C-alpha positions as CSV (number, residue, x, y, z in Angstrom):
1,X,104.6,104.2,91.8
2,X,107.7,107.3,91.3
3,X,109.9,104.5,91.9
4,X,117.2,102.0,91.4
5,X,117.4,99.5,93.3
6,X,118.7,101.0,95.9
7,X,114.3,101.2,96.4
8,X,113.0,99.6,93.5
9,X,110.3,102.4,93.9
10,X,112.5,105.8,94.3
11,X,113.3,104.0,90.5
12,X,110.4,105.2,88.8
13,X,111.5,108.9,89.5
14,X,114.9,108.5,88.5
15,X,115.2,105.8,85.9
16,X,111.0,105.9,85.1
17,X,110.4,109.3,83.5
18,X,109.9,107.5,80.0
19,X,106.8,105.9,82.0
20,X,105.8,108.6,83.6
21,X,106.0,111.1,80.6
22,X,104.0,108.5,78.7
23,X,101.0,108.1,81.0
24,X,101.3,111.9,81.4
25,X,100.9,112.6,77.6
26,X,98.3,109.6,77.3
27,X,96.0,110.2,80.5
28,X,94.3,113.1,81.9
29,X,95.2,112.0,85.4
30,X,97.1,109.4,87.1
31,X,97.5,108.1,90.3
32,X,100.9,105.5,90.8
33,X,101.6,103.7,94.3
34,X,104.0,101.4,95.3
35,X,107.1,100.8,98.0
36,X,110.3,102.4,98.1
37,X,113.0,99.8,100.8
38,X,116.6,99.7,101.1
39,X,116.2,96.1,99.6
40,X,117.1,94.5,96.4
41,X,113.9,94.3,94.8
42,X,112.9,94.3,91.6
43,X,110.3,97.9,90.3
44,X,106.8,97.2,91.5
45,X,104.4,99.4,91.1
46,X,100.1,100.0,90.3
47,X,98.7,102.8,89.1
48,X,95.2,103.9,87.9
49,X,94.4,106.7,85.1
50,X,91.9,108.4,83.7
51,X,91.4,109.4,80.3
52,X,87.7,111.1,79.2
53,X,85.0,108.9,80.7
54,X,87.8,106.0,80.6
55,X,89.5,104.8,83.6
56,X,92.2,102.0,83.3
57,X,94.3,100.1,86.3
58,X,97.8,99.0,85.4
59,X,100.4,96.9,86.9
60,X,104.5,97.7,86.1
61,X,106.2,94.8,87.9
62,X,107.9,90.9,87.3
63,X,105.9,88.1,86.2
64,X,105.5,85.8,90.2
65,X,107.4,82.6,90.8
66,X,106.3,79.9,90.0
67,X,106.1,77.3,93.3
68,X,106.9,74.1,91.2
69,X,109.4,72.1,92.2
70,X,112.5,71.8,89.3
71,X,116.2,71.0,89.1
72,X,118.0,73.4,90.0
73,X,119.6,74.6,86.6
74,X,116.0,74.6,85.0
75,X,114.6,76.4,87.9
76,X,117.4,79.0,88.2
77,X,117.2,79.6,84.4
78,X,113.5,80.5,84.6
79,X,114.2,82.8,87.7
80,X,116.7,84.7,86.0
81,X,115.0,84.7,82.5
82,X,111.6,85.7,83.9
83,X,112.8,87.9,87.3
84,X,115.7,89.3,86.9
85,X,115.2,90.6,83.3
86,X,112.6,93.4,84.6
87,X,116.0,94.9,85.9
88,X,117.8,94.6,82.4
89,X,115.1,97.5,80.9
90,X,114.0,101.0,81.4
91,X,110.9,101.5,83.4
92,X,109.0,102.6,80.3
93,X,106.5,101.0,78.1
94,X,107.7,97.0,77.9
95,X,106.4,93.8,78.7
96,X,106.5,94.6,82.4
97,X,103.7,97.1,81.9
98,X,100.7,95.5,81.6
99,X,96.7,96.5,82.2
100,X,95.0,94.8,85.4
101,X,91.4,94.3,85.1
102,X,89.2,95.6,87.6
103,X,85.3,95.3,87.5
104,X,84.2,98.8,86.0
105,X,82.0,99.4,88.9
106,X,84.5,98.7,91.4
107,X,87.2,100.6,89.5
108,X,84.9,103.3,89.6
109,X,85.0,103.2,92.6
110,X,88.2,103.3,93.8
111,X,88.8,106.8,91.2
112,X,85.8,108.5,93.7
113,X,87.5,107.4,96.9
114,X,90.8,107.8,95.7
115,X,89.8,110.9,94.4
116,X,87.9,111.8,98.0
117,X,90.9,111.3,99.6
118,X,92.5,114.7,98.0
119,X,96.0,113.7,97.4
120,X,97.4,116.8,96.2
121,X,96.6,118.4,99.3
122,X,98.5,115.9,101.4
123,X,101.6,117.1,103.4
124,X,104.1,114.7,103.1
125,X,107.2,113.3,105.0
126,X,109.3,116.5,103.5
127,X,106.7,118.7,104.8
128,X,106.0,117.6,107.8
129,X,109.5,115.9,108.9
130,X,109.6,111.3,108.8
131,X,108.8,109.0,112.4
132,X,107.8,110.6,115.3
133,X,108.5,114.3,117.2
134,X,111.2,114.6,119.8
135,X,111.0,113.1,122.6
136,X,109.2,110.0,121.4
137,X,112.1,107.9,120.2
138,X,110.9,105.0,118.0
139,X,113.2,105.3,115.0
140,X,113.6,102.0,112.1
141,X,115.9,102.0,109.7
142,X,114.6,98.9,108.2
143,X,111.0,99.7,106.9
144,X,109.5,100.8,103.5
145,X,108.1,104.1,102.3
146,X,105.1,104.6,100.8
147,X,105.4,106.3,97.3
148,X,102.6,107.9,95.7
149,X,103.2,109.9,91.8
150,X,100.4,111.9,91.3
151,X,100.7,113.2,86.9
152,X,98.8,115.3,85.1
153,X,99.3,116.8,82.1
154,X,100.4,120.2,83.9
155,X,102.5,118.5,86.8
156,X,103.9,116.1,88.7
157,X,103.3,115.6,92.3
158,X,105.4,113.0,94.8
159,X,104.1,111.9,98.2
160,X,106.1,109.7,100.4
161,X,106.0,108.3,104.0
162,X,108.2,106.3,105.6
163,X,106.7,103.0,107.6
164,X,103.2,105.5,108.4
165,X,101.4,102.8,109.8
166,X,104.5,102.0,112.3
167,X,104.9,105.6,113.2
168,X,101.2,106.6,113.0
169,X,101.0,104.0,116.3
170,X,103.4,105.3,117.9
171,X,102.6,109.1,117.6
172,X,99.1,109.7,116.3
173,X,97.2,111.4,114.5
174,X,99.0,113.1,111.6
175,X,96.7,113.9,108.9
176,X,98.7,113.2,105.6
177,X,100.2,110.3,107.1
178,X,96.1,109.2,108.4
179,X,95.5,109.8,104.9
180,X,98.1,108.0,102.8
181,X,97.5,105.1,105.0
182,X,94.1,104.9,103.3
183,X,95.2,105.3,100.3
184,X,97.5,102.5,100.8
185,X,94.6,100.6,101.3
186,X,92.7,101.5,98.4
187,X,95.6,100.3,96.3
188,X,96.3,96.9,98.5
189,X,92.6,95.6,98.4
190,X,92.3,96.4,94.4
191,X,95.4,95.3,93.2
192,X,96.0,92.1,95.5
193,X,99.0,94.7,95.6
194,X,101.5,92.6,99.1
195,X,102.3,95.5,101.8
196,X,106.0,95.4,102.1
197,X,105.6,97.3,105.5
């Protein structure tokens, strides 16, 4: 989910320990999803957690920018107050961490689909290496990584895949990459989350 402003999403692992610890202490299991980029973008990720028989979805993000025509100074003040205030607070349970409504049946379907992907068994780029094997030279340097944090009371596991769709197209067949793309698709569909890839 996991995620400094070098990659707003690597921020969670480094600066988001408060939020991750809170989720770890207060849920049996949580999956956090987001993107890591090299661009200045606010931290934004989505989460689904389960405690007992209760499944809940959450988001951590700045409020959306309104597409309203305003005088320059008023628009700038609104932008600075709303969109950039997320950089001024630690990643924790604050005004940017909110429940996200997904109908109960759909939430259960999402949880089961995530469970079916067996994310704890996925080998990511830290294990299999990023990109394509040589001699295929299709390296890119301006894409985003898919970042997933898996949390239980006992442990935390991080998964990171750099530009998985791009590399799957150019050197297909890596199981972990295919499975992380399936997890990404589930989050994009259920959270109306925009892909940064």
